[in-house]
N, C-alpha and C positions, 0 to 999 in steps of 0.2 A: 390353841395352840403348843405346841410342845418344842421346849427350849434342853437345853444342859449348859450350865456356867461352871460348870463344876472343875472342869479338866477341858483341856484341848483335845478334840477330836477330828477326826478325818472326812472331811466333805466324798460324798460314794460317787460324784462325777468329776470333779477337779482335783480332787485328794490334798486340797489345801486344809491343814491343820485352821479349825474354829472354834471358839467361844460358846457359840448360836448355832447352832444345827437343828434344820425343822427338818420332820417324819412328815410323808403325805398320807398317813393310815399308821392303824393301831399297829404297823409291823415297826420293829423300831432298829431293823437290821439294815436300812436302807437310810441316812438320813443324809440333806442337802444344805447347804452355807442360801446362803440370802442372792449372792452375786448370781449363784447356776439354778436358783429357783427363777427368779427375776429374768435368765435367756427362757430358762424351759413356759413360762406363761407366753412370755413373747416369740417365740417360736410355736406354739398352740394359738395364740390368736392370729399369725401370721398364714398358717394353714389353713384357718379358717372351724377350728374347733372347740372353740370356746365355748360353743352353747352346747357338745357335748359335757364339757370341764362342768359348766352350771347347773348340767343335771345332773351329775353323777354317775356319768357312763365313761368317764375317759378314764382307762388305766394306766399306772405310772410304766415305765419301760424300766425298771426298775426291780421294782416290788409285784407287778401285775394286778395289781389293786386296784381300785377307785380311788381317785386323787381328794379326799377332803379338803374345800376348801378355807374350813375353820381351820387347820394345822398350821395353815399357811403364814411366813412373814405377816407383818400387819400394811407393812406397805402396798402389798402385791392385795391382802384384802381389799384395801381401799381403792386400787385400782379396778377389781373386779366389782365391788358394788358403785362405782362410775359407768364403768362399763353397763350394767343392771339399769342404772337411771338409764340409757336408753331404752328401755321396754315404757310405751306408754301406757295409761293408769289405764285405759280403756277399750276395745276392742276394736271401734271405727273410729281412727283415729284420722282428723283433717288437715293438721300441721305438722312441720317437720320439728317445730320448737316442742310439741306434745312428746317427741323424741331424744328431745333436747339437746337436738343436732339446729345449726345454722349454719347460710354461708357469711363470710369474711368480705372484707375490703377488697381484698382479690379473687372474689367468686369461688373459695374452696369450702369443703363441706366440713364444716368441724363441732366438735362437742364443745356444746354452750359451756359449761364447767372445767375440762382440762384442755380444750383446744386442740384436743388430738382428732385425726382424721378417723373416717367410719370405720369402726370395725364390725365385721360381719358375724350374725349369730344364728340365723337361721334364713332358710330362702322363705319363708312367711313373713321373718318381720321385715327381708331386705322387698318383698313385693307391696307392704305395706308402707314400708316408707319412700317406695318408687312412688307411687298414686300421691303421697300427698308432697314430692317435687313435683311431679305433672300438675298441680293444683297450682301452688308455688312461681312454676315458671311462667304459667299460662294468667298469671295475676299481675305478674311484674311486667307482661307481653301488653297487659290493657291498662295498664300503670299511666298514673301523668307522664311518666318518662316517656314511651312510646307510644303510647293512647293507641293500638291497634283494634281493630273493628271483630269483634266476636260474631260468626255467621252459621247458622243452623240448617244445617240441610238434613231433606230434603226441604225448599219452599214451602211452608204453608200458603193457601189461599187468604187466612185469617191471621195476624200476628197472636202470640200467645208466651207466656212466659212456663207453660211444661215444655219442656225439651228431651224427656228422660226420651223418647222414639226418632231422635235426631243425633247426626252428629256436629261436630263442632270444627269449623275451619278459623282463618284470622286473613285480615288484610291490613295494612297500614292503610293511614287516615288519610293518604292522598290514592288513593288507589282507583280511585272515581274522577279523579280530574287532572293524573299525572299524563302527559303524551309522550313524557320523553325516552320511559321504558320502565317495563315490570320485571320484577326476580321471582320464580317462581321455584319453591323450596317443595323437594319431595322426599321425602325420609323413608328408611327400607323398614323392613316388616319385624315384628312381635309388637314389643308394648307400648315403643315409643309413644307418644303423643303431640302435638303442633307444639313449636318451639324448642325440640328436641333431636339430635342426630342418634345418641347412643346413650341411654339412661345410664350405665354403667361408669361411663366417661363425667355425667355432671354428680353424681355420688363419689366416686374413686378420684378422680382430677381438679376437675374445673366445669362449672360453665364455660368460660373459655374456650374449652375444648368437645363439651358435649353436645353445649346448648347450640342453637341458631341466633342466638343475639349477633357474635361477629357478622357474621352472612347482611342481619339487618340493618348492623351499623357501617358496612359497607356500601349496601344497597344505598342507604339517605346517603352517603360521599356523594356516589356517584347519579345522585337525581334520581335512583331508581322506586316507585312503589314496589311493595311485595306482596306475593299471595304465600301461604303458605295452609297445605295440605293436612290430611290428615286419615292416608289411606288406610290404617291397622283398626281404623274402631267402626267395622263393617257389621253390628247386629248392638240392641239393650237390653238391657237387664229385664225383663219380664216378674220374676219374685226374686229377690234376694235371699240367700240363707245366711243365717246366720249363725255359728260356729257359738252356741250359749255352755251346751254342756262338754264342754275338751276335758276328755279321762284324761290325759298323757297324764302321768307322774311323775313326781318332781319330791327330792329331799328336802324337805320344808328346811331344814335348819340350813338351809345351803341360799336360799332366798334373800335375805341378807348375810352378807359372809360376816362370822367373824360374832354374830347372835344369835341366841336365842330363842327359836319361835314357838309359843303354843301350837299344840297338832288340834285340827279342830274334832280330832275323835276323843280326845280330852271329856271326862266325866265334867259338866257343868253343875257348880255351887247351884242351890234349891234354901228356900225359905219356904217355911210354914207359920202360916199365921192364926195364933189363938187369940179368939174374939174375947176370951176372959180373960188375956192377958193386962197391966196395969200401963199406966202411959211409957213408964220407962224402958218394960219389956217391947211396947210398939217401938218404942224411936228406934231400940235394937233391932229388930225385927226389921222395920224399914230401911234400916240402915244396911241389914244386910240383903233384902233387896237392893239395893240400889247398888251396892256392889255387886251383886251377882247379875244384873243387870247390864253393867260396864264391863264386866268379864267377857259375857255374851256378846254386846259391841264389838270388843276388841277381836274375841276367834270369828267374829263375823268377818269385820275387817280382814284380819289375815287369810281366813280364806277367801274373800274376793281378790285379794290380791297374790294370794300364791296361783289360783286359777286364772287370773289376767295375765303370771309370768312364764305358767305352763302352756297357755295357749301361744305366746310368739314364742316360746323353745322349744317347743314341738315341729317333729319333722314332719307331720303331715302336711299335707298340699291343704291351699285352702279352699273349703268346701266352694264350689261351682255353681253360681247362679243359675237360675234357666232364664237364655234369653233368644232373642226373636231377630232376624237378621234383620236392618234398615232395609227400608225399601227404595231401588233405585241405586240402590250404594250398597248393597249384598257382597261386594268382592272389592277388593284394591282397585283391582283395574277397571269398574264403575265405577267407583267414585271420583277418582280420576279424571273419566268422561265426563260423569255427571257436572264435575263442578268445571273442566272447560267448556262446556256446553251453555251451563247456569251462569254463570260469574267471568270466568276469564274470558270468553269471546267478546262480554259486555266494556271490558278493558279498553280506555281509546289513545292505551299505550300503541306507538309505531315500531317496538320491538321487545321480544321475548327474549329473556334470559332464565335459563333454567340449569339449577342443580340438581340433579338425582344421584341418590346413594342407596348403593344395596339393590335393595328388591323396588327400589322406585323407581331404577332403569330400566325394570321390565316393566313398569306402568307407563312409562315415558313412550317407551319404544310401542306400545300398543296403542297411544293416546295418537303419535304419529302414523300407524296404521288408518287409522279407522276415520280420523281428522287432516290427512294431509296436505289437503285441497287449501282448506281455512287457516292450517296451522303455522304451513313451510314459510308463507311468503314475508310471516310479521318474525320467524325467529331467528332472530340472532344468532348468540351460544348458546352451546351444550356444555356442559360438565359433569360427567360422572366421579361419582368416588365409589373406587372399588366397588362395583357395580356387576346387579345380574341385567345381563344383556347381551341380544347377540342379532347380528344378521341372519335371516330366513331368506331359504331360495326363492320366494315368493317377493321379498321386498324389494319397490319399486326403485327405480335408479337417480330417480330425484330425491330420494331418503340415503339411498348409498354415497351421494351424491354429497350431499351435505353433511351426512356426519363423517367424510372424509376430511371435508375443508372448512369443517363447523364445529368439533364439537374433537373434548377431550376427555383419558379417562384417568384419575389420579389411582395408581393403585397401590395395594398394603407395602410397601417394600423398606427397607433400612437402609437406602439408596438417599442421595440429597435429595429433599425435595424439587419437584422440577425436573430431576435426569432420566435421560429417556429407557424404558424398558424395553427387550425384546424378550418375548416369551415366544414356547415353540408351543403350539397351537393343534389339539386333535383334527386329523381328515382335514390335513391342511387347511384350519381355516386364517383366516387373516383376521386378526381386528377389525372393528365395528369403524377405529379412531386412533388414531395415536395414544398411544400411552405412556404416561411417566409415574413416575414415583410420588407419591405422595409425604414423603418422608414420614411415617412410621409403620413397623411392620404390620402390627396388628389391624384389624378391620373397622373396628367401630372408633379409631382411633383418628380415620384415615380424611373426613369429612373436616375435624377441625382443625387439622396438621398443616391441611390445605387451600386454607382459605383465599389464603396472599398470592397462591400460585392461580387459585379458580378466577381471580378478580383480573389478576395481570395476563390472564388469557381473553379473559371478556373484553379487557381495554386494554391493548398492547403500546398504547403510546400515554397511559397512563404517566404522569411524573412522578407518581409516590411509587418509590426503588425502597426502602425502608420493608426488610423481607420479615419483618416481626412484628405482630398483630398487635396495637396496645390495649392494655388491659382496659377495658369496660367497667366502669364502674356502675353498677345496677341499685 
């Protein structure tokens, strides 16, 4: 850290005089005060460039040299070290706690030590955390609070604990007995798995916005069973590729900011044993051997740590494993059709209510076309959320009539939730059903913000009038 306290100097950014200024590199021409450095680091974090800073690849806007973290104010170094603590100690983490994150009582992801919101490092770090959030949400669904059943598809003749070549879906514990009605949830495309509408919302906002828990809770209020599909998982891993030799370079002095770390290329101490030495010499030599071994262990530990940090801060995508398509569920459309034929059709529910988000709308339309005669008689209402769906020229009058009078589309909009939306469609197309605002302009937020509107549409005589969804204690 470089400071000057002999006289008042002027900060190069705010031009305020200060007794303590900090330079980001060996160039003394430009030095900044604590406040300006704090604002600079906050801007770097907001713009998703903290990973570049940690790898020594981010240049200062003033001197155009790489910012050296160990020259920054101590408070900022502590903050950067807290950010580094979100890097797990292994390359295949299984839980969000390994990232030093957890969900608080408001269902928001927070740093276990600082209570800060999630900070983006790299896409690789984000994706691995996202996979652990998949596991976390599904474990909650199977917990005593929800007690959902996990079903593996395709169905096999004999029960097995090996599900590597199958895909999982979830049903509420009353799915096989509830005759009142059933809520069918179909998410969009991408990396989202059962229990999620949007991974980004689960990470950056809360589970109340990004997960399906609010819909599950509403279904319970209305005595509906629930089935949650998994149309994105259409293949299974045949051979997993593990990137054990990541060669991404990183300035080792910046792994732990403000601390000097021994280079793995440093020459190691050696000890030569003299077989004719005295006991005193032998003891001295043994001590040297012990010290050398400790130094070696420390250097190997530092090397492993640096390798792990380099792995997570790499801008390269994760190695792609070798995969194979799941039999009879090789596409999202096949998945929905298979789930209907083998699971949903067996439900005793007298009425079906469907929520389909994004590409889930296309899957639902495919199901309607393929199983119209079977499903329309039990289908009560459909709610699309910023969905990809459309009517085709050959669609039956029965489907068109049903959508016109029994479906609603909550679209991304900054208008209040439920406000009627009029869009101009190309080729004089008319929307398949009525369209209203979801209450949020971003696509991935629409399902989370329209849950009350969805159930008001499903049950117009509902006595529940509060437009705010109660927080669910997970």
